A tleap script that builds the chain and sets N, CA, C and O, in Angstrom:
source leaprc.protein.ff14SB
mol = sequence {
  NMET THR LYS LYS ILE GLU ILE THR ASN ASN
  ILE ARG THR LEU ARG PHE PHE ALA ASN GLU
  MET THR GLN GLN GLU LEU ALA GLU LYS ALA
  GLY VAL SER ARG GLN THR ILE ILE ALA VAL
  GLU ALA GLY LYS TYR SER PRO SER LEU GLU
  LEU ALA PHE ARG ILE ALA GLU ALA PHE GLY
  VAL GLN ILE GLY GLU VAL PHE SER TYR GLN
  SER LYS GLY GLU GLY CTHR
}
set mol.1.N position { 0.845 -1.183 0.000 }
set mol.1.CA position { 0.000 0.000 0.000 }
set mol.1.C position { 0.891 1.247 0.000 }
set mol.1.O position { 1.905 1.286 0.696 }
set mol.2.N position { 0.523 2.234 -0.756 }
set mol.2.CA position { 1.307 3.466 -0.803 }
set mol.2.C position { 0.705 4.520 0.111 }
set mol.2.O position { -0.485 4.501 0.424 }
set mol.3.N position { 1.556 5.430 0.524 }
set mol.3.CA position { 1.097 6.522 1.371 }
set mol.3.C position { 0.428 7.593 0.531 }
set mol.3.O position { 0.848 7.878 -0.591 }
set mol.4.N position { -0.595 8.167 1.078 }
set mol.4.CA position { -1.246 9.298 0.432 }
set mol.4.C position { -0.543 10.560 0.911 }
set mol.4.O position { -0.246 10.703 2.097 }
set mol.5.N position { -0.284 11.462 -0.009 }
set mol.5.CA position { 0.375 12.715 0.335 }
set mol.5.C position { -0.641 13.847 0.263 }
set mol.5.O position { -1.335 14.009 -0.741 }
set mol.6.N position { -0.721 14.619 1.325 }
set mol.6.CA position { -1.608 15.777 1.372 }
set mol.6.C position { -0.758 17.026 1.187 }
set mol.6.O position { 0.156 17.284 1.970 }
set mol.7.N position { -1.062 17.800 0.150 }
set mol.7.CA position { -0.328 19.037 -0.113 }
set mol.7.C position { -1.159 20.203 0.394 }
set mol.7.O position { -2.342 20.321 0.076 }
set mol.8.N position { -0.536 21.057 1.181 }
set mol.8.CA position { -1.199 22.255 1.687 }
set mol.8.C position { -0.420 23.471 1.216 }
set mol.8.O position { 0.719 23.356 0.763 }
set mol.9.N position { -1.044 24.636 1.327 }
set mol.9.CA position { -0.360 25.856 0.910 }
set mol.9.C position { -0.691 27.023 1.832 }
set mol.9.O position { -1.660 27.002 2.590 }
set mol.10.N position { 0.149 28.027 1.733 }
set mol.10.CA position { -0.006 29.253 2.523 }
set mol.10.C position { -0.319 30.445 1.625 }
set mol.10.O position { 0.001 31.582 1.972 }
set mol.11.N position { -0.934 30.200 0.489 }
set mol.11.CA position { -1.147 31.269 -0.480 }
set mol.11.C position { -1.989 32.402 0.091 }
set mol.11.O position { -1.658 33.573 -0.095 }
set mol.12.N position { -3.066 32.070 0.778 }
set mol.12.CA position { -3.938 33.129 1.325 }
set mol.12.C position { -3.155 34.021 2.279 }
set mol.12.O position { -3.258 35.246 2.207 }
set mol.13.N position { -2.376 33.419 3.169 }
set mol.13.CA position { -1.576 34.185 4.128 }
set mol.13.C position { -0.538 35.032 3.416 }
set mol.13.O position { -0.346 36.201 3.751 }
set mol.14.N position { 0.132 34.443 2.434 }
set mol.14.CA position { 1.144 35.190 1.686 }
set mol.14.C position { 0.519 36.355 0.920 }
set mol.14.O position { 1.114 37.430 0.839 }
set mol.15.N position { -0.668 36.152 0.362 }
set mol.15.CA position { -1.344 37.257 -0.334 }
set mol.15.C position { -1.672 38.377 0.646 }
set mol.15.O position { -1.527 39.555 0.318 }
set mol.16.N position { -2.114 38.013 1.844 }
set mol.16.CA position { -2.440 39.018 2.857 }
set mol.16.C position { -1.214 39.860 3.197 }
set mol.16.O position { -1.296 41.087 3.251 }
set mol.17.N position { -0.072 39.200 3.428 }
set mol.17.CA position { 1.139 39.919 3.808 }
set mol.17.C position { 1.829 40.602 2.628 }
set mol.17.O position { 2.781 41.357 2.820 }
set mol.18.N position { 1.357 40.342 1.414 }
set mol.18.CA position { 1.879 41.026 0.224 }
set mol.18.C position { 0.906 42.155 -0.134 }
set mol.18.O position { 0.416 42.248 -1.260 }
set mol.19.N position { 0.645 43.005 0.857 }
set mol.19.CA position { -0.278 44.139 0.671 }
set mol.19.C position { -1.645 43.699 0.165 }
set mol.19.O position { -2.247 44.351 -0.688 }
set mol.20.N position { -2.125 42.578 0.707 }
set mol.20.CA position { -3.424 42.021 0.346 }
set mol.20.C position { -3.557 41.847 -1.166 }
set mol.20.O position { -4.543 42.262 -1.775 }
set mol.21.N position { -2.530 41.219 -1.755 }
set mol.21.CA position { -2.537 40.916 -3.191 }
set mol.21.C position { -3.809 40.144 -3.534 }
set mol.21.O position { -4.205 39.229 -2.812 }
set mol.22.N position { -4.437 40.517 -4.629 }
set mol.22.CA position { -5.644 39.805 -5.044 }
set mol.22.C position { -5.274 38.514 -5.765 }
set mol.22.O position { -4.138 38.325 -6.201 }
set mol.23.N position { -6.252 37.641 -5.876 }
set mol.23.CA position { -6.037 36.407 -6.629 }
set mol.23.C position { -5.741 36.735 -8.090 }
set mol.23.O position { -4.947 36.046 -8.731 }
set mol.24.N position { -6.364 37.766 -8.613 }
set mol.24.CA position { -6.123 38.177 -9.996 }
set mol.24.C position { -4.686 38.660 -10.176 }
set mol.24.O position { -4.037 38.317 -11.165 }
set mol.25.N position { -4.184 39.452 -9.232 }
set mol.25.CA position { -2.800 39.937 -9.319 }
set mol.25.C position { -1.814 38.767 -9.280 }
set mol.25.O position { -0.845 38.739 -10.039 }
set mol.26.N position { -2.064 37.812 -8.402 }
set mol.26.CA position { -1.192 36.643 -8.321 }
set mol.26.C position { -1.266 35.842 -9.616 }
set mol.26.O position { -0.244 35.374 -10.118 }
set mol.27.N position { -2.456 35.685 -10.150 }
set mol.27.CA position { -2.630 34.945 -11.406 }
set mol.27.C position { -1.825 35.596 -12.526 }
set mol.27.O position { -1.173 34.903 -13.307 }
set mol.28.N position { -1.867 36.908 -12.606 }
set mol.28.CA position { -1.118 37.618 -13.643 }
set mol.28.C position { 0.382 37.432 -13.469 }
set mol.28.O position { 1.101 37.234 -14.449 }
set mol.29.N position { 0.857 37.496 -12.231 }
set mol.29.CA position { 2.289 37.308 -11.967 }
set mol.29.C position { 2.741 35.889 -12.275 }
set mol.29.O position { 3.871 35.674 -12.713 }
set mol.30.N position { 1.858 34.919 -12.045 }
set mol.30.CA position { 2.203 33.506 -12.253 }
set mol.30.C position { 1.885 33.035 -13.674 }
set mol.30.O position { 2.292 31.944 -14.074 }
set mol.31.N position { 1.165 33.850 -14.428 }
set mol.31.CA position { 0.847 33.500 -15.802 }
set mol.31.C position { -0.249 32.465 -15.967 }
set mol.31.O position { -0.223 31.658 -16.896 }
set mol.32.N position { -1.220 32.495 -15.049 }
set mol.32.CA position { -2.352 31.564 -15.127 }
set mol.32.C position { -3.649 32.340 -14.907 }
set mol.32.O position { -3.627 33.547 -14.668 }
set mol.33.N position { -4.768 31.640 -14.989 }
set mol.33.CA position { -6.060 32.292 -14.762 }
set mol.33.C position { -6.341 32.437 -13.264 }
set mol.33.O position { -5.760 31.745 -12.428 }
set mol.34.N position { -7.239 33.349 -12.965 }
set mol.34.CA position { -7.653 33.538 -11.570 }
set mol.34.C position { -8.309 32.266 -11.045 }
set mol.34.O position { -8.158 31.930 -9.870 }
set mol.35.N position { -9.037 31.557 -11.910 }
set mol.35.CA position { -9.692 30.314 -11.502 }
set mol.35.C position { -8.668 29.271 -11.067 }
set mol.35.O position { -8.920 28.495 -10.145 }
set mol.36.N position { -7.510 29.252 -11.732 }
set mol.36.CA position { -6.452 28.312 -11.341 }
set mol.36.C position { -5.940 28.653 -9.953 }
set mol.36.O position { -5.752 27.763 -9.125 }
set mol.37.N position { -5.714 29.930 -9.693 }
set mol.37.CA position { -5.240 30.356 -8.364 }
set mol.37.C position { -6.281 30.012 -7.306 }
set mol.37.O position { -5.930 29.538 -6.225 }
set mol.38.N position { -7.547 30.244 -7.602 }
set mol.38.CA position { -8.619 29.910 -6.652 }
set mol.38.C position { -8.574 28.425 -6.313 }
set mol.38.O position { -8.661 28.053 -5.142 }
set mol.39.N position { -8.438 27.574 -7.328 }
set mol.39.CA position { -8.424 26.125 -7.114 }
set mol.39.C position { -7.193 25.681 -6.327 }
set mol.39.O position { -7.296 24.834 -5.440 }
set mol.40.N position { -6.030 26.250 -6.649 }
set mol.40.CA position { -4.801 25.890 -5.923 }
set mol.40.C position { -4.913 26.339 -4.470 }
set mol.40.O position { -4.617 25.573 -3.553 }
set mol.41.N position { -5.338 27.575 -4.266 }
set mol.41.CA position { -5.456 28.125 -2.905 }
set mol.41.C position { -6.419 27.307 -2.054 }
set mol.41.O position { -6.186 27.115 -0.861 }
set mol.42.N position { -7.493 26.827 -2.659 }
set mol.42.CA position { -8.500 26.036 -1.937 }
set mol.42.C position { -8.076 24.581 -1.747 }
set mol.42.O position { -8.763 23.820 -1.065 }
set mol.43.N position { -6.952 24.192 -2.343 }
set mol.43.CA position { -6.493 22.815 -2.212 }
set mol.43.C position { -7.226 21.844 -3.102 }
set mol.43.O position { -7.146 20.633 -2.894 }
set mol.44.N position { -7.949 22.353 -4.102 }
set mol.44.CA position { -8.699 21.493 -5.015 }
set mol.44.C position { -7.887 21.109 -6.240 }
set mol.44.O position { -8.308 20.261 -7.027 }
set mol.45.N position { -6.719 21.734 -6.405 }
set mol.45.CA position { -5.874 21.477 -7.568 }
set mol.45.C position { -4.420 21.560 -7.133 }
set mol.45.O position { -4.008 22.533 -6.501 }
set mol.46.N position { -3.647 20.540 -7.473 }
set mol.46.CA position { -2.211 20.558 -7.188 }
set mol.46.C position { -1.490 21.115 -8.409 }
set mol.46.O position { -1.598 20.557 -9.501 }
set mol.47.N position { -0.763 22.200 -8.234 }
set mol.47.CA position { -0.101 22.817 -9.382 }
set mol.47.C position { 1.069 21.976 -9.874 }
set mol.47.O position { 1.615 21.150 -9.143 }
set mol.48.N position { 1.438 22.205 -11.123 }
set mol.48.CA position { 2.660 21.587 -11.641 }
set mol.48.C position { 3.833 22.162 -10.854 }
set mol.48.O position { 3.711 23.197 -10.199 }
set mol.49.N position { 4.943 21.491 -10.928 }
set mol.49.CA position { 6.139 21.986 -10.253 }
set mol.49.C position { 6.521 23.365 -10.784 }
set mol.49.O position { 6.908 24.246 -10.017 }
set mol.50.N position { 6.413 23.547 -12.086 }
set mol.50.CA position { 6.732 24.839 -12.696 }
set mol.50.C position { 5.833 25.943 -12.145 }
set mol.50.O position { 6.320 27.017 -11.791 }
set mol.51.N position { 4.532 25.691 -12.071 }
set mol.51.CA position { 3.613 26.692 -11.538 }
set mol.51.C position { 3.883 26.957 -10.063 }
set mol.51.O position { 3.817 28.104 -9.619 }
set mol.52.N position { 4.182 25.927 -9.311 }
set mol.52.CA position { 4.490 26.109 -7.890 }
set mol.52.C position { 5.679 27.050 -7.715 }
set mol.52.O position { 5.663 27.919 -6.844 }
set mol.53.N position { 6.704 26.878 -8.537 }
set mol.53.CA position { 7.863 27.770 -8.464 }
set mol.53.C position { 7.502 29.193 -8.892 }
set mol.53.O position { 7.994 30.161 -8.311 }
set mol.54.N position { 6.640 29.322 -9.913 }
set mol.54.CA position { 6.241 30.674 -10.346 }
set mol.54.C position { 5.432 31.387 -9.261 }
set mol.54.O position { 5.573 32.596 -9.076 }
set mol.55.N position { 4.591 30.647 -8.550 }
set mol.55.CA position { 3.820 31.239 -7.448 }
set mol.55.C position { 4.779 31.705 -6.348 }
set mol.55.O position { 4.653 32.818 -5.839 }
set mol.56.N position { 5.727 30.854 -5.991 }
set mol.56.CA position { 6.710 31.239 -4.968 }
set mol.56.C position { 7.486 32.473 -5.408 }
set mol.56.O position { 7.716 33.386 -4.615 }
set mol.57.N position { 7.884 32.496 -6.669 }
set mol.57.CA position { 8.634 33.639 -7.197 }
set mol.57.C position { 7.806 34.928 -7.137 }
set mol.57.O position { 8.350 36.002 -6.881 }
set mol.58.N position { 6.500 34.825 -7.370 }
set mol.58.CA position { 5.619 35.989 -7.315 }
set mol.58.C position { 5.625 36.619 -5.925 }
set mol.58.O position { 5.449 37.829 -5.783 }
set mol.59.N position { 5.829 35.788 -4.900 }
set mol.59.CA position { 5.892 36.288 -3.525 }
set mol.59.C position { 7.320 36.598 -3.082 }
set mol.59.O position { 7.528 37.200 -2.029 }
set mol.60.N position { 8.297 36.188 -3.881 }
set mol.60.CA position { 9.697 36.409 -3.517 }
set mol.60.C position { 10.155 35.518 -2.378 }
set mol.60.O position { 10.979 35.919 -1.556 }
set mol.61.N position { 9.611 34.294 -2.332 }
set mol.61.CA position { 9.965 33.350 -1.266 }
set mol.61.C position { 10.360 32.009 -1.871 }
set mol.61.O position { 10.165 31.778 -3.064 }
set mol.62.N position { 10.912 31.134 -1.049 }
set mol.62.CA position { 11.245 29.775 -1.474 }
set mol.62.C position { 9.959 28.952 -1.565 }
set mol.62.O position { 8.981 29.237 -0.875 }
set mol.63.N position { 9.970 27.944 -2.410 }
set mol.63.CA position { 8.783 27.131 -2.640 }
set mol.63.C position { 8.262 26.474 -1.353 }
set mol.63.O position { 7.056 26.280 -1.196 }
set mol.64.N position { 9.173 26.138 -0.439 }
set mol.64.CA position { 8.776 25.528 0.829 }
set mol.64.C position { 8.001 26.455 1.740 }
set mol.64.O position { 7.348 25.999 2.679 }
set mol.65.N position { 8.066 27.759 1.474 }
set mol.65.CA position { 7.280 28.710 2.259 }
set mol.65.C position { 5.850 28.827 1.738 }
set mol.65.O position { 4.972 29.361 2.417 }
set mol.66.N position { 5.627 28.322 0.527 }
set mol.66.CA position { 4.292 28.365 -0.067 }
set mol.66.C position { 3.589 27.020 0.085 }
set mol.66.O position { 2.428 26.959 0.489 }
set mol.67.N position { 4.304 25.941 -0.242 }
set mol.67.CA position { 3.703 24.608 -0.255 }
set mol.67.C position { 4.393 23.688 0.743 }
set mol.67.O position { 5.599 23.782 0.971 }
set mol.68.N position { 3.602 22.800 1.332 }
set mol.68.CA position { 4.153 21.764 2.200 }
set mol.68.C position { 3.332 20.500 1.982 }
set mol.68.O position { 2.225 20.544 1.447 }
set mol.69.N position { 3.889 19.388 2.402 }
set mol.69.CA position { 3.168 18.137 2.241 }
set mol.69.C position { 3.316 17.296 3.492 }
set mol.69.O position { 4.238 17.465 4.291 }
set mol.70.N position { 2.369 16.382 3.626 }
set mol.70.CA position { 2.365 15.481 4.775 }
set mol.70.C position { 1.905 14.119 4.289 }
set mol.70.O position { 0.908 14.016 3.573 }
set mol.71.N position { 2.622 13.075 4.672 }
set mol.71.CA position { 2.238 11.708 4.323 }
set mol.71.C position { 1.127 11.247 5.244 }
set mol.71.O position { 1.154 11.502 6.448 }
set mol.72.N position { 0.161 10.573 4.673 }
set mol.72.CA position { -0.980 10.061 5.445 }
set mol.72.C position { -1.137 8.568 5.189 }
set mol.72.O position { -0.841 8.091 4.094 }
set mol.73.N position { -1.589 7.849 6.167 }
set mol.73.CA position { -1.918 6.436 5.983 }
set mol.73.C position { -0.722 5.509 6.086 }
set mol.73.O position { 0.397 5.933 6.373 }
set mol.74.N position { -0.985 4.240 5.846 }
set mol.74.CA position { 0.049 3.211 5.931 }
set mol.74.C position { 0.850 3.161 4.647 }
set mol.74.O position { 0.320 3.429 3.569 }
set mol.75.N position { 2.122 2.819 4.756 }
set mol.75.CA position { 2.955 2.742 3.582 }
set mol.75.C position { 3.742 1.447 3.550 }
set mol.75.O position { 3.650 0.617 4.455 }
set mol.76.N position { 4.517 1.292 2.490 }
set mol.76.CA position { 5.341 0.092 2.357 }
set mol.76.C position { 6.753 0.374 2.792 }
set mol.76.O position { 7.601 -0.518 2.753 }
savepdb mol mol.pdb
quit
């Protein structure tokens, strides 16, 4: 059995501390639609590695400050 990985993010908090950056502003900086940012922020969509780095770059932080993961369940 493989472990399930739960990916979480701090996008909402980072937007707040970035002068309350809007989802639209972040989308423009990352080169995606606002709907994509909404889905990623809500945890309904896991971004590609490239997009994850672009989001981190938009905030001027390392990727680990935006995204984190946790293993869940039994593993091999």
